[in-house]
C-alpha positions in Angstrom: -0.3 0.2 -0.1 2.8 2.3 1.0 4.6 2.0 -2.7 1.2 2.3 -4.2 0.5 5.9 -2.4 4.2 7.0 -3.5 3.8 5.7 -7.1 0.2 7.6 -7.1 1.4 10.8 -6.0 4.5 10.7 -8.4 2.3 10.0 -11.2 -0.3 12.2 -10.4 2.3 15.4 -10.2 3.6 14.1 -13.7 0.3 13.9 -15.1 -1.3 17.3 -13.9 2.0 19.0 -15.4 0.6 18.2 -19.3 -2.4 19.8 -20.4 -3.5 16.7 -22.5 -6.3 15.5 -20.1 -7.3 18.8 -19.0 -8.3 19.6 -22.3 -9.8 16.5 -23.6 -11.0 14.9 -20.2 -12.3 18.1 -18.5 -12.7 21.2 -20.8 -13.9 19.3 -24.0 -16.8 17.5 -22.4 -18.1 20.8 -20.5 -17.8 22.5 -24.1 -19.9 19.5 -25.8 -22.4 20.1 -23.1 -22.7 23.9 -23.5 -22.9 24.0 -27.2 -25.7 21.0 -27.0 -27.6 23.3 -24.6 -26.8 26.2 -26.5 -28.0 25.1 -30.0 -30.7 22.5 -28.9 -31.7 23.8 -25.3 -35.0 22.1 -24.4 -36.0 21.1 -28.2 -36.8 17.0 -28.3 -33.9 14.7 -29.3 -35.4 13.6 -32.4 -39.1 13.7 -33.6 -41.4 11.9 -31.3 -39.0 11.6 -28.6 -40.3 12.4 -24.9 -36.8 13.4 -24.0 -34.8 16.7 -24.5 -31.8 16.4 -26.9 -29.6 17.4 -23.5 -31.3 14.6 -21.5 -30.8 12.1 -24.1 -27.0 13.1 -24.6 -26.0 13.5 -21.0 -24.9 9.7 -20.7 -23.1 10.0 -24.0 -21.2 12.9 -22.9 -20.3 11.8 -19.9 -18.0 8.9 -21.7 -15.6 11.4 -23.4 -13.4 11.7 -20.6 -13.5 8.0 -19.9 -12.7 7.5 -23.7 -10.0 9.9 -23.6 -8.4 8.8 -20.6 -8.8 5.2 -21.0 -8.4 4.6 -25.0 -5.9 7.5 -25.8 -4.1 8.5 -22.2 -3.1 5.2 -20.6 -1.5 3.3 -23.7 0.3 6.5 -24.3 1.6 6.7 -20.9 3.0 3.2 -20.5 4.2 2.8 -23.8 6.1 6.1 -23.2 7.6 4.8 -19.9 8.9 1.7 -21.8 10.1 3.7 -24.9 11.9 5.6 -22.0 13.5 2.2 -20.2 11.7 3.5 -17.1 9.6 0.3 -16.8 13.0 -1.7 -17.5 14.0 0.0 -14.5 11.1 -0.8 -12.4 11.3 -4.7 -13.4 14.2 -5.2 -11.0 12.1 -3.5 -8.1 9.3 -5.2 -6.1 7.0 -3.4 -8.1 4.8 -5.4 -10.3 2.9 -4.7 -13.7 -0.3 -4.8 -11.7 0.9 -1.9 -9.5 2.1 0.1 -12.4 -1.4 -0.4 -14.1 -3.5 0.0 -11.1 -1.9 3.6 -10.6 -2.3 4.8 -14.1 -6.0 3.6 -13.7 -7.0 5.5 -10.5 -5.3 8.7 -12.0 -7.6 8.1 -15.2 -10.5 7.6 -13.3 -10.4 10.5 -11.1 -9.9 12.7 -14.4 -13.3 10.9 -15.5 -14.8 11.6 -12.4 -14.1 15.2 -12.2 -15.3 15.2 -16.0 -18.8 14.0 -14.8 -19.6 16.0 -11.7 -18.5 19.2 -14.4 -21.0 17.9 -17.2 -23.6 17.4 -14.7 -23.1 20.8 -12.8 -23.2 22.6 -16.4 -26.0 21.0 -17.6 -27.8 21.6 -14.5 -26.9 24.9 -13.4 -27.1 26.3 -17.2 -29.4 24.5 -19.1 -32.2 23.4 -16.7 -31.3 19.6 -17.0 -32.8 16.9 -14.9 -31.7 13.6 -14.2 -34.6 11.5 -14.7 -33.0 8.3 -13.7 -31.5 6.7 -10.3 -28.2 7.4 -9.5 -27.2 3.9 -8.3 -27.5 2.0 -11.3 -26.2 5.2 -13.6 -22.9 5.2 -11.4 -22.6 1.1 -11.7 -22.7 1.7 -15.3 -20.4 4.3 -15.4 -18.0 2.5 -13.6 -18.5 -0.7 -15.8 -18.0 1.5 -18.7 -14.9 3.1 -17.5 -13.2 -0.1 -16.4 -13.9 -1.6 -19.9 -12.5 1.1 -21.6 -9.9 1.5 -19.4 -8.8 -2.3 -19.9 -8.3 -1.9 -24.0 -6.0 1.2 -23.1 -3.8 -1.4 -21.0 -4.0 -3.6 -23.0 -2.8 -1.8 -25.9 -0.1 0.3 -23.9 1.0 -3.4 -22.2 1.7 -4.8 -25.6 2.8 -2.1 -27.8 6.5 -2.2 -28.8 7.1 1.6 -28.7 4.9 4.8 -28.5 4.8 5.2 -32.3 2.7 2.2 -32.5 0.8 2.7 -29.4 0.0 6.2 -30.5 -1.2 4.5 -34.1 -3.4 1.9 -32.4 -4.9 4.3 -29.9 -6.1 6.9 -32.9 -7.7 4.0 -34.9 -9.6 2.8 -31.4 -10.5 6.2 -29.9 -11.6 8.6 -32.8 -14.2 5.8 -34.5 -15.7 5.5 -30.8 -15.5 9.1 -30.2 -17.3 10.1 -33.6 -19.3 7.1 -34.5 -20.7 5.4 -30.9 -22.9 8.5 -29.9 -20.7 10.4 -27.6 -20.9 13.3 -30.1 -23.4 12.3 -32.8 -26.5 11.1 -31.1 -26.9 7.5 -31.9 -30.6 7.7 -32.8 -30.4 10.4 -35.7 -27.4 8.4 -37.3 -28.8 6.2 -40.4 -29.8 2.9 -39.9 -26.7 1.6 -41.8 -24.6 3.5 -39.4 -26.1 2.3 -36.3 -25.1 -1.3 -37.5 -21.5 -0.1 -37.6 -21.6 1.7 -34.5 -23.1 -1.2 -32.4 -19.7 -3.1 -33.3 -18.0 -0.4 -31.4 -17.8 -1.3 -27.4 -18.4 2.2 -26.2 -21.7 2.4 -28.1 -23.1 -0.5 -25.8 -21.8 1.3 -22.7 -23.5 4.4 -23.8 -26.6 2.4 -24.3 -26.2 1.5 -20.8 -25.9 4.7 -19.6 -28.7 6.2 -21.3 -30.9 3.8 -19.9 -29.9 4.6 -16.3 -30.2 8.2 -16.8 -33.2 8.2 -18.2 -34.8 5.9 -15.8 -35.5 3.4 -18.4 -35.7 -0.7 -17.3 -31.9 -1.9 -17.3 -33.2 -5.3 -18.3 -33.2 -3.9 -22.0 -29.6 -3.5 -21.9 -28.5 -7.1 -20.5 -26.5 -7.7 -23.9 -24.3 -4.5 -23.4 -23.9 -5.4 -19.6 -22.7 -8.8 -20.9 -20.2 -7.0 -23.6 -18.9 -4.7 -21.1 -18.0 -7.4 -18.4 -16.6 -9.7 -21.0 -14.5 -7.0 -22.6 -13.1 -5.8 -19.4 -12.1 -9.3 -17.9 -10.6 -10.5 -21.4 -8.4 -7.1 -21.9 -7.3 -7.2 -18.2 -6.3 -10.5 -18.2 -4.5 -10.1 -21.3 -2.5 -6.7 -20.4 -1.3 -8.2 -17.4 -0.3 -11.6 -18.8 1.6 -10.4 -21.9 2.8 -7.3 -20.3 5.9 -5.9 -21.5 8.8 -4.4 -19.5 10.8 -3.6 -23.1 
């Protein structure tokens, strides 16, 4: 536990020195909420919808920070440490791969939770957003989405031989999920063909869970997304620990 606290304190300071996560995980989701609120206000999300555009989009916007930290941030940090031989130095210490990865997960989880709070406060204070669902299922779904996205990032970061490869793989995962999963462009307004493509993306399944929870819809309607998220988390996390490369 002492080693975890020491490493967490050091890594947190290093993370705060850069502006990447502050921009993409903190500022970007808030800006998206402001744009949605200013442009669409209390208009229905789509014709015949009982929910406003902001109500329909809240769960999706909340995943932007998760996607930024888990799919883009984590792989780049871990691969950068490998390229700079920092991981090789850790190899000769009692530090384990699980400890290193756990510290990074905690850091990006803090970013994600801070982003969620700011997104909610911005939507509620400035645009009258009201959370229709129950917070307990929503937070449970949010945690599951976070773990699944982080597990993808840990797998990429744990296996990528260098930062260039990690950056390419992270970009191939990050940008399609950010654009086509419903995090920015609402899933409901996509053409049917694009929806079928979007359903392949794991973040799409996570957003479906969060929408159901935030809108107060029955959670039994998202059993498949829940199973997909759990399976993805277990597989990616196990592989990232099993095949973690020090150098």
